Rosetta silent file (secondary structure, phi, psi, omega in degrees, C-alpha in Angstrom):
SEQUENCE: MKETDIKEIAIAGGVSANSELRKRLASFSKDYKVYIPKFEYCTDNAAMIAITGYYKYLQQDFTEQNTSPNARMKI
SCORE:     score description
SCORE:     0.000 S_00000001
   1 L     0.000  -38.649  179.044   96.565  161.044  155.282 S_00000001
   2 L   -68.278  -37.618 -177.787   93.241  161.252  153.520 S_00000001
   3 L   -69.556  -32.849 -174.739   92.574  157.550  154.038 S_00000001
   4 L  -104.751   -4.793 -179.317   93.312  157.621  157.777 S_00000001
   5 L    63.617   30.091  176.880   92.061  161.137  158.602 S_00000001
   6 L   -69.576  137.189 -178.911   95.425  162.030  160.135 S_00000001
   7 L  -113.384  -10.496 -179.386   95.632  165.739  160.998 S_00000001
   8 E  -128.187  139.855 -178.353   99.212  165.940  162.272 S_00000001
   9 E  -129.276  133.928  176.507  102.456  164.978  160.492 S_00000001
  10 E  -134.560  142.578  173.215  105.926  164.714  162.032 S_00000001
  11 L  -125.867  156.338 -179.118  109.264  163.710  160.550 S_00000001
  12 L  -156.989  172.080  177.663  112.525  163.014  162.340 S_00000001
  13 L    75.194 -166.343 -176.382  115.963  161.527  161.903 S_00000001
  14 H   -59.789  -34.535 -178.530  118.155  161.718  158.834 S_00000001
  15 H   -63.502  -26.707 -178.207  115.233  161.682  156.409 S_00000001
  16 H   -73.759   -5.428  175.337  114.018  164.988  157.822 S_00000001
  17 H   -84.294   -8.974 -178.419  117.126  166.678  156.403 S_00000001
  18 L   -68.820  114.987 -173.889  115.828  166.089  152.871 S_00000001
  19 H   -64.846  -36.634  178.946  115.072  169.565  151.525 S_00000001
  20 H   -66.689  -42.693  177.643  112.476  168.393  148.988 S_00000001
  21 H   -62.226  -43.817  179.130  110.581  166.427  151.644 S_00000001
  22 H   -59.799  -44.213 -178.562  110.696  169.415  154.002 S_00000001
  23 H   -63.860  -45.402 -178.169  109.371  171.713  151.266 S_00000001
  24 H   -67.259  -41.560  178.708  106.516  169.394  150.308 S_00000001
  25 H   -65.484  -39.328  178.598  105.467  168.752  153.890 S_00000001
  26 H   -60.532  -31.689  179.311  105.551  172.476  154.642 S_00000001
  27 H   -68.190  -17.744  177.470  103.129  172.981  151.765 S_00000001
  28 H   -82.581   -6.303 -170.603  100.602  170.828  153.679 S_00000001
  29 H   -62.616  -14.807  176.362  100.610  173.192  156.649 S_00000001
  30 H   -72.189  -34.712 -175.724   97.319  174.790  155.522 S_00000001
  31 L  -104.280  -19.097 -175.638   95.454  171.526  155.974 S_00000001
  32 L  -135.110  155.610  171.667   97.583  169.680  158.534 S_00000001
  33 E   -85.430  118.956 -174.169   99.674  170.444  161.580 S_00000001
  34 E  -113.294  130.378  178.274  103.232  169.721  160.400 S_00000001
  35 E  -114.333  114.539  178.342  106.215  169.185  162.718 S_00000001
  36 L  -127.613  119.814 -178.705  109.639  169.513  161.102 S_00000001
  37 L   -68.340  157.652  173.540  112.701  169.792  163.355 S_00000001
  38 L   -57.108  146.382 -176.744  115.327  172.445  162.790 S_00000001
  39 H   -54.309  -36.842 -177.696  117.890  171.245  160.278 S_00000001
  40 H   -63.039  -17.924  179.355  120.618  171.161  162.950 S_00000001
  41 H  -101.484    7.983 -177.022  118.690  168.400  164.743 S_00000001
  42 L   -94.448   76.986 -179.980  118.213  166.224  161.648 S_00000001
  43 L  -113.228  167.830  176.186  120.796  163.542  162.195 S_00000001
  44 L  -121.912 -174.491 -175.335  120.715  159.824  161.675 S_00000001
  45 L   -81.296   -4.564 -175.371  122.174  156.846  163.479 S_00000001
  46 H   -57.054  -43.078 -179.435  125.285  156.569  161.306 S_00000001
  47 H   -65.771  -39.606  179.751  127.421  158.601  163.714 S_00000001
  48 H   -67.344  -39.940  178.098  126.209  156.586  166.708 S_00000001
  49 H   -65.535  -42.368 -179.155  126.891  153.299  164.928 S_00000001
  50 H   -62.900  -44.717 -178.576  130.339  154.496  163.876 S_00000001
  51 H   -67.862  -34.779  175.746  131.389  155.553  167.392 S_00000001
  52 H   -63.444  -44.625  177.222  130.133  152.253  168.806 S_00000001
  53 H   -61.157  -39.109  179.214  132.203  150.393  166.215 S_00000001
  54 H   -61.568  -48.255 -179.201  135.236  152.524  167.074 S_00000001
  55 H   -67.925  -35.818  175.687  135.035  151.720  170.780 S_00000001
  56 H   -64.510  -38.522  176.884  134.448  148.032  170.078 S_00000001
  57 H   -62.197  -45.964  179.505  137.528  148.103  167.846 S_00000001
  58 H   -59.731  -34.342  179.599  139.609  149.697  170.611 S_00000001
  59 L   -87.188    2.086 -176.507  138.485  146.937  172.981 S_00000001
  60 L    55.833   36.612 -179.380  139.184  144.291  170.306 S_00000001
  61 L   -92.429   88.111 -176.258  135.527  143.229  170.691 S_00000001
  62 L  -111.784  167.345  176.236  134.987  141.378  167.414 S_00000001
  63 L  -122.721  171.273  179.143  132.592  138.698  166.231 S_00000001
  64 L   -71.090  153.816  179.775  132.989  135.769  163.879 S_00000001
  65 L   -65.173  -24.622 -177.591  132.784  136.359  160.114 S_00000001
  66 L   -89.290    8.425  177.768  129.791  134.039  159.812 S_00000001
  67 L   -73.084  131.653  178.413  127.631  136.125  162.173 S_00000001
  68 L   -96.742  144.121  177.126  124.459  137.401  160.484 S_00000001
  69 L   -66.911  147.544  179.774  122.985  140.810  161.303 S_00000001
  70 L  -148.107  108.163 -177.456  119.824  140.826  163.371 S_00000001
  71 L   -64.304  -20.398 -178.463  118.045  144.116  164.105 S_00000001
  72 L  -108.511   20.001 -177.533  116.185  142.544  167.029 S_00000001
  73 L   -62.846  132.512  176.878  119.171  140.796  168.598 S_00000001
  74 L   -78.196  137.209 -178.832  119.032  140.681  172.392 S_00000001
  75 L   -99.572    0.000    0.000  122.078  142.139  174.056 S_00000001
């Protein structure tokens, strides 16, 4: 933050549920504008991935065992 002169900090997703991270970022609020979502909104993608897998399973939509993961795969 010092190197880039950033004045605002925001966290989101599952990592924002980390209580130590929340506490440390809150301590910066004197010098920076800090955005931390309410704990109830701090979820990650695991539930979304799981439900997608469930529906694909129900449809018997499987892939070959030799398929490699690709985060940028075009659908």
